[in-house]
N, C-alpha and C positions, 0 to 999 in steps of 0.2 A: 435480670439476666434472662435471655431468651430460653424458652423451653423446647426449642427445635433441635437441640443437640442431644446425643445419646446419654451423656452424663450430666445434663442439666439438673440442678437440685442436689448434686453430690458435693459434699464439703470435704476437702483434703487439707490436712496439716502436713506441710513439707518441712521436716527438720534436717534434711540432708544438705550436704555441701559438695563442692567441686562440680562434676559434670553428670555422672550417671544418674544419681538420685534426682537432682534438680531437673534434668531434662526429661526424665521419666514422668515427673509431676507436670512439667510443661506439656507433655503429650496428653495427660489427663485434662489439663485446661483446654487444650485444643478440642477435646471431645465434649466440652461443655461444663466441666467441673469448676467449682469455686475453689481456688487454691490459695492457701495462706502460708507464706514462707515464714517460718519461725527461726530467727537467727539468735545466736548468743551475743553478748555485748561486743565481742571483737568482730562479729560479722562472719559471713561465709569467707573462708580463706581464698576462694576464687576471686573475690573483689580485689585482692592484693596482687594478682598476677600482672606481669608486664603488659602494658598497653599504651598505645600512642594517644588514646583518648584521655582528656583531663579528668581526674578524680573518679575514674571508673574503669573496670576491666571489660574489654570487648567480649571476652568469654562469658563473664557474668551476665551481661546484657543478652547474649545469644541464647542462654539456656534457662532463663528465668522469666520469660514473657508470661503475661497473663496472671500474675500473682499480686496479692496484697502482701505487705510486709509488716511483721511485728517483731520486736527485739525483746527477748526475755532472758533474764538470768535464772535458769532453772535450778541453780544451787541456792537461790534465795527463796524464802517462803512466799514472798509477794509474787515473784515471777512464776514459781511453781503453781500457785493458786490460780493465776490467770490461765496458765496452760491447761490445768485440770478442767476449768470451765470450757475452754475451747474443745478439749477432748471429749467431754460429755456430749457435745453437739456434732462432733465430727463423724463422717462415714469412713474416712480413710486416714491413717497416719503412716508416713513414710520417713525412715531415717537411714543413715549409713554409719551408725556407730558400730564399733567392735562389740562382740556379744556380751562382754563384761560391763559395758557402760550403762545401758538402759536400767538394769537393776539398781545401780548406784544412784542414778538420777530419779528413781521411782517412776520410770515411764516404760517399764517392760510390759510385755503383752499380758501376762497374768494379772498385773496390777490394773491395767486400763480396761481389760474386758470385764472386770468386776463392776466398773462404772458404766460401761457401754458394751453390752453383749453383742451388739450388731456391728461392732468395729472391725473393719478390715485393716489389719496391722501388717505393714510390709517392712521387713528388715533387708537392707542391701548391705552385704559385707564383701570383703575381699575374697575370703576362702570358705565361707559357709559357717554354720552355727556350731560345728563340732570338728574334731580331728586335730592333728598336731599343729596345724598352722592357723587355727581358728582365731587366735588372739592377735595375729599379725595385721598390720595395716596393709591394705591392698591398693595398688595403683595400676592403671591401664598398662603402661609399658613394662612394669614388673611381671604382670600376668602374661603379656606377649612373650617375654623371654622364657617364662616357665613352661608355657604350653606349646611351644614349637612354632609360633607365628614368626618370630624373628629369624629362626633357622630356615624357615621356608621361603622367606623373602630375599635373603642374600645368598651368599656362598658359604661353604664350610670355613673359608678363611675370614670372611667378613659378614656375619649375620646383620640384618637390617631391621630397625624399628619401622613399623607402619605408623607414620605420623597422622594426626587427626583424631586421636582418642577413639579409635574404632571399637575397642572393647567397651569403653564407657558408653558409647552411643548404642551398641547392641544390648548392653545391660539395661539401658534406659527403656529400650523397646520391650525387653523381657519383663521389666518391672511393670510397665503400663499394661502389658498383656495379662500378667498374673493378677494384678489388681482388678482389672475389668472382669476377668473370669470369676474372681472371688465375689465381686459385687453381683454378678449374674447368679451365682449359686446362693447368695444371701436372699435373693428374691424368691428362691424355692424353699429355703430352710428357715429363714428369719435370723440366722446366726452368722456372725462374722467369723474370721479365722486369721491365723498367722501365715503370711505369705513370705517365703524366703527366696531371695535372689542373690547370687554372688557373681563377682567378676570372673572367678574361676569357671563357674558353669557357663557364663556368657562366652568366655574365650574358647571353651571347648565346643559349645553349640554352634558357633559361627564357623567352625571347621568340620562340620558333620560330613562333608563330602570326602574329606581325606582321612577322617578319624575312624577308619575301618581296618581291622586286622583279622585275617582269616586264620583258621587253625593250621598249624604247621608252616605258616608263612615265615620267611626269614625276617629278622627284626628290621634291618635296613633295606627298604624297598623304595622304588620310585613312586612317590605319591603326588608328583607334579601333574596338575590338571591342565597346564598351559599347552597349547596346541602346536608345540614345536617351533615357536617363534614367528609363525605367520600371523597369528592373532597376537597383537601387541603394538607397541609404539615404535614408529619408524620415522627417520629423518626424511624430509622432502627438500625441494629446492629452497624453500623458505618455510620454516616452522616444522613442527612435528605432528604426525597424524596417527591416531589409534585406529586400527582395523580389526574387525572380527569377521573371520571367513571360515567358520568351521563346517557349515552345512554344504552339501554338494552344490546347491543352488548359488549360494554366496561365493563359493570358491570359483565356480565357472564365471560368474559375473565379474569378480575381481580380475581374473586372468584376461578376460576379454577387454575390460576397460583400461587396463594398463598396457595393453599391446602384447600380451604373452598368452594368447589364446591356445597356443600349442600345449601349454602346461596343463590346461584343463582336460585335454584329451589323452594325456599321458597316463597309462595305467600305473606307472611308478608312483604317482602322486594322487591317486583317486580316492583316498580315504584320509581321515585325520591322522590315523596311526602311521600311515605310509609317509605323509608329509612331515610328521614329527621325526620319523627315522631319517629323513633326508633334508633336515633343516639346514645343514651346512651348504647344500646346493641351492636351495630355494631362496633363502633370505637375501643373499647377495644379488640374485637376479631381481627380486622384488624391489630392493632398495635402489638398485640402479635405475629401474623403470620409474620409480617415484621421484627421481631427481628432475624429471621433465616438467613438473608443475609444483606450485606451492601447495601447502597443506590445505589452504582455503579453496584453491581451485579443484583439488582432488575431492574435497568434501562436497562441493557443488556438483561435480561430475558424477560421483558415486550415488548421490541422492538417496533414494530408498532401495537401491539395488545392492549396496554393500554397507552393512552397519559400520559406521565410522564417526570420528569426530576430530576436529582440530584440537590439539592440546592447548586449552585456554587457561588464563588466570582466574582465580576466584572473583576478582574485581569485575571481570567481564559478565559474570552471572547476572548482575543487577540490571544490565541492559539487554539481556537475552530475550528475544521475542517470544520464545515458547514459555519461559519463566513468567514473563509479564502477562501473557494470555491466560495462564493458569492461575494467576493471582498468588504466586508463591513468595512474593516479597512484599512486605508492608512497611509503612512508615510509623514512627513513634516520636514523641516529644521527650527530651531530656532536659532537666533544669540547668545542667552545667554546659552542655554544648549544642543545644537546639535539637533539630530534627535528625533522626537517623533511620536507616533502612535495615531491615533484618528479615529472616525467614518468617513467612506467615504460616498459617495452619497447613501442614503437609497432607492432611486428610480431608477429603471433601465428602460430605454426606448429602445425598440427593434430596432427602426430605427437607433438610435445612435450606437448600437452595443456594447456599454459599458457604465459604469458609468463615469460621468465627473470627471476628476482629478482636484481638486481645490487647489489653493494656500493656504498657512497657514494663520492664523489670523494675521492681520497687527499690527505692533507696532504703538504707538501713533504718528500720523502725518507722518507715514513712507512714504506715497506717495504724500505728500502735494505739493512738488515741481513738481513732474511728472504730477500731475493732473492740476496744474495751467498752466504748459506749454501747455497741451492739450487744455486748455481754451483760449489760445492766449496771456497769460501774457508774458512780456519780462523778462529776467533774473533780470534786475534792479528792475522791479516792484515786482517780487517775493521776492527778498532779502529785499526790503523796507517793504513789508507786514510782513515778518518774524521778522525784526528788531523792527517794531512797535507793534508786538505781536497780530496783527489781525489774523495772521496765525502762527501756530506752526509747526516746521518740525525737 
């Protein structure tokens, strides 16, 4: 493994499932860490999610790049003993069990730090380690509903989910950030620590801009940060176009380029707040003007004068010239369906000179034998553990 990346030499055990934990560990792999995905005999539940790909979930492939895979039954003595050997050598352990589960499995922080005082142990939960909801399973869209995200997206009559697992992915980023900070502190102190991340804290943190209440403010106030409808998605002669024109410079450029330059000089509309107050007047004029061209034509005309984009499908991203130039999509090989493309390292490190090229997501137990050999097990011991189903391969 190359030593040019910030986390090169760091070993991570990923016991998590679904999206937030696995993708958080994926980000650690992007930064150079060696990540071993530890799955139970039934595998990560995300493997079973609907997908048009044969024998694999698209979502699983997308959030588990760059990992080796071992399958252990932690309830068996054989599987547990293999895990303990891994834990003694690990720098980081990540899981998304509810708080009561790790002690039952004998993999809680207090147990493992006795074996490995330098261990950074990260617990990702739905609601945190304590409190009346700590024992509940947490899921992205449940937390969206609980924390006001759904109410903010729709109307009082019809709240809306934000699809795309945004809380999970924000939680993944918080996980990677917390773990790297703990590793940095370990360099100073020599000691590991318990890092706690929750989907609840992630859902609140990603709303920091509107999660502010002043003393004596009424409870129900307008927290909408949208700029009165000018900034948003608009229909054109063909296709839809997203426009952002909040600053005076971009507002003037927009008015001039769509043939409504008189609006830019009108004091009635010369601030974001004023435009928001007169949205019912401005949006119809804007949309009528946009009917003169297609979304693609407006995007080309606006160029760098007005921030905008044609509303495209995710499939278009694979051929996007900017994405290709930045090396943000890479190719992998899969035994069931051949080559596939997915996101490459989203972080570039100048010293490394390039983004790290990661292996594809592992099959269930794909590297069990290989990893046990590295831990010092004999071939006979490996085959017995597999025959006894403490380890799957």
